[in-house]
C-alpha positions as semicolon CSV with decimal commas, in nm:
position;residue;x (nm);y (nm);z (nm)
1;M;1,373;3,747;0,634
2;P;1,043;3,621;0,486
3;R;1,024;3,273;0,342
4;L;1,018;3,243;-0,034
5;G;0,704;3,091;-0,187
6;D;0,452;2,849;-0,043
7;N;0,526;2,523;0,136
8;L;0,395;2,299;-0,141
9;I;0,578;1,989;-0,020
10;A;0,406;1,997;0,320
11;A;0,071;2,076;0,160
12;S;0,087;1,782;-0,081
13;E;-0,101;1,463;-0,002
14;R;0,162;1,257;-0,184
15;D;0,455;1,085;-0,017
16;P;0,772;1,290;-0,073
17;F;0,961;0,988;-0,214
18;F;0,807;0,715;-0,426
19;E;0,876;0,488;-0,721
20;V;0,707;0,608;-1,041
21;V;0,540;0,307;-1,203
22;N;0,424;0,483;-1,522
23;A;0,753;0,646;-1,624
24;D;0,717;0,539;-1,987
25;E;0,369;0,687;-2,003
26;V;0,480;1,028;-1,871
27;G;0,789;1,032;-2,093
28;V;1,077;0,973;-1,850
29;V;1,340;0,763;-2,030
30;A;1,692;0,666;-1,933
31;P;1,994;0,769;-2,141
32;E;2,195;0,523;-2,345
33;N;2,396;0,310;-2,105
34;R;2,756;0,359;-2,211
35;K;2,950;0,274;-1,892
36;G;2,735;0,049;-1,671
37;D;2,464;0,279;-1,539
38;A;2,316;0,591;-1,698
39;L;2,065;0,805;-1,511
40;R;1,839;1,081;-1,637
41;T;1,733;1,332;-1,370
42;C;1,455;1,579;-1,447
43;V;1,419;1,856;-1,188
44;Q;1,167;2,138;-1,167
45;S;1,127;2,429;-0,928
46;L;0,808;2,404;-0,722
47;S;0,804;2,712;-0,497
48;G;1,085;2,912;-0,344
49;F;1,370;2,664;-0,310
50;Q;1,147;2,358;-0,308
51;K;1,215;2,120;-0,597
52;E;1,093;1,791;-0,738
53;A;1,305;1,535;-0,925
54;L;1,233;1,228;-1,136
55;V;1,535;0,998;-1,168
56;R;1,543;0,700;-1,404
57;S;1,827;0,447;-1,415
58;S;1,912;0,240;-1,721
59;A;2,071;-0,026;-1,501
60;T;1,774;-0,080;-1,269
61;G;1,497;0,034;-1,504
62;R;1,335;0,211;-1,210
63;T;1,225;0,572;-1,176
64;W;1,212;0,750;-0,840
65;R;1,036;1,072;-0,747
66;L;1,220;1,274;-0,480
67;V;1,174;1,622;-0,334
68;S;1,412;1,870;-0,173
69;D;1,384;2,190;0,029
70;E;1,622;2,433;0,190
71;E;1,654;2,551;0,548
72;A;1,655;2,884;0,730
73;Y;1,988;2,989;0,580
74;L;1,804;3,005;0,247
75;N;1,470;3,109;0,399
76;G;1,325;2,767;0,320
77;Y;1,070;2,561;0,510
78;N;1,295;2,258;0,576
79;A;1,007;2,039;0,458
80;A;1,244;1,788;0,293
81;P;1,620;1,719;0,287
82;C;1,848;1,982;0,137
83;P;2,029;1,902;-0,191
84;L;2,362;1,822;-0,029
85;A;2,191;1,561;0,190
86;F;2,127;1,348;-0,118
87;L;2,492;1,349;-0,221
88;S;2,611;1,257;0,129
89;T;2,361;0,974;0,172
90;G;2,426;0,851;-0,182
91;M;2,802;0,856;-0,123
92;A;2,768;0,662;0,203
93;A;2,530;0,412;0,041
94;S;2,772;0,364;-0,250
95;F;3,066;0,302;-0,015
96;M;2,855;0,061;0,191
97;K;2,755;-0,129;-0,122
98;E;3,114;-0,175;-0,237
99;I;3,245;-0,275;0,108
100;Q;2,972;-0,537;0,143
101;A;3,026;-0,667;-0,211
102;F;3,405;-0,682;-0,171
103;S;3,371;-0,874;0,156
104;K;3,163;-1,138;-0,024
105;L;3,418;-1,164;-0,305
106;Q;3,698;-1,201;-0,049
107;G;3,505;-1,442;0,172
108;L;3,546;-1,200;0,461
109;E;3,299;-1,210;0,748
110;I;3,210;-0,861;0,869
111;R;3,033;-0,893;1,201
112;S;2,958;-0,523;1,244
113;L;2,990;-0,224;1,010
114;K;2,904;0,144;1,041
115;L;3,012;0,432;0,815
116;I;3,037;0,791;0,938
117;L;3,084;1,039;0,653
118;D;3,155;1,412;0,658
119;N;3,136;1,630;0,346
120;Y;3,263;1,989;0,347
121;Y;3,186;2,270;0,103
122;T;3,278;2,637;0,078
123;M;3,121;2,951;-0,067
124;Q;3,339;3,256;-0,109
125;G;3,324;3,587;-0,296
126;S;3,085;3,854;-0,415
127;M;2,770;3,788;-0,616
128;P;2,739;4,149;-0,748
129;R;3,100;4,131;-0,868
130;R;3,043;3,777;-1,003
131;T;3,336;3,642;-0,801
132;M;3,135;3,406;-0,580
133;V;3,260;3,049;-0,618
134;G;3,146;2,722;-0,463
135;G;3,405;2,469;-0,354
136;A;3,427;2,110;-0,230
137;E;3,679;1,958;0,010
138;N;3,800;1,601;0,056
139;P;3,531;1,389;0,222
140;E;3,620;1,229;0,555
141;L;3,508;0,871;0,613
142;Q;3,529;0,681;0,940
143;V;3,468;0,307;0,914
144;E;3,369;0,132;1,237
145;I;3,413;-0,240;1,178
146;D;3,449;-0,579;1,341
147;C;3,631;-0,841;1,132
148;D;3,938;-1,067;1,151
149;L;4,176;-0,882;0,916
150;D;4,488;-0,733;1,068
151;D;4,533;-0,356;1,049
152;A;4,739;-0,347;0,731
153;K;4,513;-0,585;0,538
154;L;4,200;-0,412;0,667
155;N;4,326;-0,075;0,550
156;E;4,410;-0,218;0,208
157;F;4,070;-0,389;0,188
158;L;3,877;-0,071;0,271
159;I;4,074;0,150;0,031
160;S;4,014;-0,097;-0,252
161;A;3,642;-0,115;-0,172
162;I;3,597;0,263;-0,146
163;Y;3,777;0,334;-0,472
164;A;3,557;0,074;-0,640
165;S;3,268;0,320;-0,596
166;P;3,171;0,500;-0,919
167;L;3,141;0,822;-0,718
168;C;3,514;0,811;-0,649
169;G;3,560;0,816;-1,025
170;L;3,347;1,129;-1,049
171;M;3,534;1,324;-0,783
172;S;3,891;1,194;-0,825
173;D;3,935;1,338;-1,177
174;K;3,856;1,689;-1,301
175;H;3,524;1,653;-1,480
176;M;3,405;1,976;-1,642
177;S;3,029;1,951;-1,674
178;L;2,864;2,010;-2,013
179;F;2,549;2,215;-2,079
180;K;2,273;2,309;-2,322
181;L;2,064;2,622;-2,264
182;A;1,713;2,730;-2,362
183;K;1,541;3,059;-2,283
184;N;1,163;3,078;-2,327
185;G;1,172;2,771;-2,550
186;Q;1,451;2,896;-2,778
187;E;1,798;2,746;-2,770
188;L;2,089;2,976;-2,683
189;P;2,461;2,906;-2,708
190;T;2,643;2,885;-2,377
191;A;2,883;3,164;-2,284
192;K;3,151;3,047;-2,039
193;V;3,051;2,692;-1,949
194;P;3,138;2,414;-2,197
195;E;2,859;2,338;-2,441
196;L;2,728;1,985;-2,487
197;D;2,728;1,850;-2,842
198;G;2,399;1,731;-2,985
199;P;2,041;1,854;-2,990
200;L;1,862;2,022;-2,702
201;F;1,622;1,785;-2,528
202;P;1,253;1,880;-2,507
203;D;1,147;2,074;-2,198
204;P;1,061;1,812;-1,930
205;Q;0,767;2,006;-1,783
206;S;0,508;1,749;-1,890
207;H;0,703;1,463;-1,728
208;F;0,597;1,570;-1,380
209;E;0,225;1,556;-1,451
210;N;0,024;1,242;-1,372
211;T;0,304;1,034;-1,221
212;T;0,164;0,725;-1,049
213;P;0,323;0,611;-0,719
214;G;0,401;0,245;-0,667
215;V;0,295;0,059;-0,354
216;N;0,562;0,057;-0,084
217;D;0,518;-0,021;0,285
218;L;0,852;0,137;0,374
219;E;0,889;0,497;0,490
220;L;1,164;0,598;0,249
221;M;1,241;0,932;0,415
222;S;1,150;1,082;0,752
223;R;1,247;1,383;0,958
224;L;1,443;1,328;1,280
225;D;1,555;1,540;1,573
226;L;1,824;1,809;1,569
227;T;2,169;1,697;1,462
228;P;2,418;1,711;1,753
229;K;2,612;2,036;1,749
230;K;2,980;2,062;1,665
231;E;3,213;2,349;1,585
232;V;3,274;2,405;1,213
233;K;3,527;2,669;1,111
234;R;3,354;2,952;0,919
235;G;3,028;2,760;0,962
236;T;2,695;2,869;0,815
237;A;2,440;2,962;1,080
238;A;2,238;3,281;1,036
239;A;1,897;3,282;0,868
240;G;1,925;3,407;0,511
241;S;2,306;3,385;0,522
242;S;2,318;3,208;0,186
243;L;2,138;3,504;0,026
244;T;2,387;3,772;0,126
245;E;2,582;3,948;-0,150
246;E;2,924;3,878;0,007
247;Q;3,004;3,535;0,153
248;D;3,282;3,340;0,319
249;R;3,130;3,032;0,473
250;R;3,178;2,659;0,511
251;L;2,917;2,385;0,514
252;N;2,942;2,044;0,679
253;I;2,685;1,781;0,585
254;G;2,732;1,424;0,697
255;A;2,576;1,080;0,682
256;I;2,578;0,775;0,907
257;A;2,515;0,442;0,733
258;V;2,435;0,099;0,871
259;M;2,313;-0,216;0,698
260;R;1,986;-0,351;0,834
261;E;1,912;-0,721;0,871
262;D;1,675;-0,700;0,572
263;G;1,961;-0,582;0,347
264;I;1,846;-0,219;0,323
265;T;2,098;0,054;0,401
266;E;1,965;0,296;0,663
267;L;2,116;0,642;0,646
268;Q;2,094;0,933;0,886
269;Q;2,178;1,259;0,714
270;M;2,353;1,499;0,954
271;M;2,333;1,881;0,935
272;Y;2,626;2,033;1,125
273;S;2,673;2,356;0,931
274;P;2,416;2,496;0,887
275;H;2,294;2,328;1,205
276;N;1,950;2,177;1,174
277;N;1,755;1,855;1,214
278;S;1,851;1,529;1,051
279;F;1,660;1,322;0,797
280;R;1,650;0,943;0,771
281;F;1,686;0,783;0,427
282;L;1,659;0,426;0,307
283;S;1,863;0,297;0,013
284;S;1,862;-0,037;-0,164
285;E;1,989;-0,173;-0,493
286;D;1,699;-0,418;-0,533
287;G;1,417;-0,169;-0,587
288;R;1,279;-0,148;-0,234
289;A;1,427;0,203;-0,193
290;P;1,625;0,448;-0,409
291;D;1,968;0,313;-0,506
292;A;2,293;0,499;-0,438
293;N;2,334;0,636;-0,792
294;T;1,980;0,776;-0,784
295;L;2,050;0,966;-0,461
296;I;2,380;1,099;-0,599
297;S;2,226;1,211;-0,928
298;A;1,932;1,379;-0,753
299;G;2,172;1,564;-0,523
300;I;2,371;1,709;-0,812
301;G;2,056;1,824;-0,990
302;F;1,895;1,969;-0,677
303;C;2,211;2,163;-0,580
304;F;2,251;2,308;-0,929
305;M;1,888;2,420;-0,932
306;T;1,935;2,594;-0,596
307;Q;2,204;2,814;-0,747
308;F;1,963;2,958;-1,004
309;G;1,731;3,049;-0,720
310;R;2,012;3,210;-0,521
311;F;2,139;3,414;-0,817
312;K;1,796;3,550;-0,908
313;S;1,708;3,621;-0,543
314;I;2,029;3,805;-0,456
315;L;2,027;4,018;-0,773
316;K;1,646;4,050;-0,796
317;L;1,625;3,901;-1,146
318;D;1,319;3,774;-1,331
319;L;1,314;3,394;-1,331
320;P;0,968;3,260;-1,244
321;D;1,020;2,912;-1,385
322;Y;1,320;2,688;-1,449
323;R;1,393;2,318;-1,501
324;I;1,676;2,087;-1,600
325;V;1,734;1,747;-1,758
326;Q;2,061;1,600;-1,631
327;D;2,239;1,283;-1,746
328;T;2,496;1,108;-1,527
329;H;2,705;0,814;-1,647
330;F;2,871;0,578;-1,399
331;S;3,068;0,258;-1,435
332;L;2,962;-0,052;-1,251
333;G;3,112;-0,077;-0,904
334;G;3,446;-0,248;-0,900
335;A;3,322;-0,494;-0,638
336;S;2,942;-0,488;-0,680
337;G;2,981;-0,508;-1,058
338;N;3,265;-0,762;-1,026
339;T;3,489;-0,564;-1,263
340;G;3,789;-0,550;-1,030
341;L;3,848;-0,189;-1,145
342;P;3,823;0,147;-0,972
343;G;3,491;0,323;-1,028
344;S;3,469;0,581;-1,306
345;S;3,229;0,842;-1,440
346;D;3,177;1,074;-1,736
347;P;3,119;1,451;-1,701
348;V;2,769;1,550;-1,598
349;E;2,553;1,661;-1,894
350;T;2,273;1,910;-1,826
351;H;2,004;2,076;-2,038
352;V;1,872;2,398;-1,878
353;Y;1,532;2,558;-1,946
354;L;1,472;2,914;-1,824
355;K;1,158;3,125;-1,840
356;T;1,262;3,488;-1,805
357;N;1,215;3,840;-1,937
358;E;1,585;3,910;-1,891
359;S;1,820;3,944;-2,188
360;D;1,990;3,653;-2,360
361;E;2,317;3,761;-2,203
362;T;2,164;3,753;-1,855
363;A;2,019;3,407;-1,923
364;Q;2,365;3,286;-2,022
365;E;2,509;3,445;-1,709
366;M;2,248;3,270;-1,494
367;L;2,386;2,940;-1,623
368;D;2,751;3,044;-1,583
369;I;2,711;3,167;-1,224
370;S;2,495;2,871;-1,123
371;E;2,767;2,631;-1,237
372;Q;3,033;2,847;-1,072
373;T;2,856;2,851;-0,735
374;C;2,725;2,492;-0,733
375;F;2,892;2,286;-0,459
376;L;2,844;1,959;-0,645
377;H;2,963;2,080;-0,983
378;A;3,265;2,197;-0,782
379;L;3,300;1,842;-0,651
380;C;3,294;1,718;-1,012
381;R;3,561;1,961;-1,135
382;S;3,793;1,907;-0,837
383;Q;4,034;1,626;-0,764
384;L;3,919;1,486;-0,431
385;K;3,994;1,170;-0,241
386;P;3,832;1,028;0,072
387;I;4,027;1,063;0,395
388;L;3,987;0,725;0,565
389;R;3,988;0,653;0,936
390;V;3,926;0,307;1,081
391;R;3,788;0,228;1,425
392;R;3,760;-0,132;1,538
393;I;3,445;-0,220;1,727
């Protein structure tokens, strides 16, 4: 099948990831911080399934520009990591942060630490019949560690640290996301998805113009070789398979995290199903690289935007332009924020802006189906818990 749109990410002279140093000037502001960290993620469609995001955190005060692309199963160019890669790397970075912070609070020396994460998602049903639904399964986390705790105390330590992550708060309770909708600049009520109280935000289109990159000597993201193959039941493989009208498939995206000597978390995003090359990410909480909450928030926004592109492509609908403004609210980490509490989160809040000649009812349905088929909104509305395995090094 032909690729959709031009490869604008590859053609750009800009780095794919960078810190935006003039966020105030271009109008990117963080939401009110009501739990510990509040992030505003503005995402626009570039071409085909290529997307650009600006993510600002109230806790760090920083704004990051990130890009995402899709692979052959969505007829993309694979010019940047897919949306689910951001969630997996953000999850691994968040777990790493809490384990490291908890070890300092406990006075525990960890001589070696490596996290191996697997995330699984499903897509089942018929798009023409509007029965297609995205799903999320329990993440699987293997911790490879060298320390002096006995097995029972080590298991207790790791469970406490993992559940201190704010992301565990997002996926362990059923969070129904909230939405506002605009079509061609005019606000519409939502149909099936819950509507967010309050006014519709202005369209974020102007935010993406004239962003100024900060100076950074680090390569924040790079493409690596093919991910090692493994068998995944009902795995996604064929080109264009995500654009078929009837689907029953399972995705497996992983991440491997290690802490470098300079304190930056290095992450290798793994693509098992659909099988493809890996990408290397860097993450840091001190501003040298995107923090864990930024990666998580970008992943949710990117994945949701992909679903609009899938719906319009499969059903041949008019949707030449679309954007979102998404707010995510996380608690401080139980260990990194020294609260001693499990991590928590509020429902994701998203304002959607569609340019289309379709009817109001079709615009509302675009929102409904995009939420219904989004893997990461499925993660939010499910009750999931990490499956932990420990391997001593």
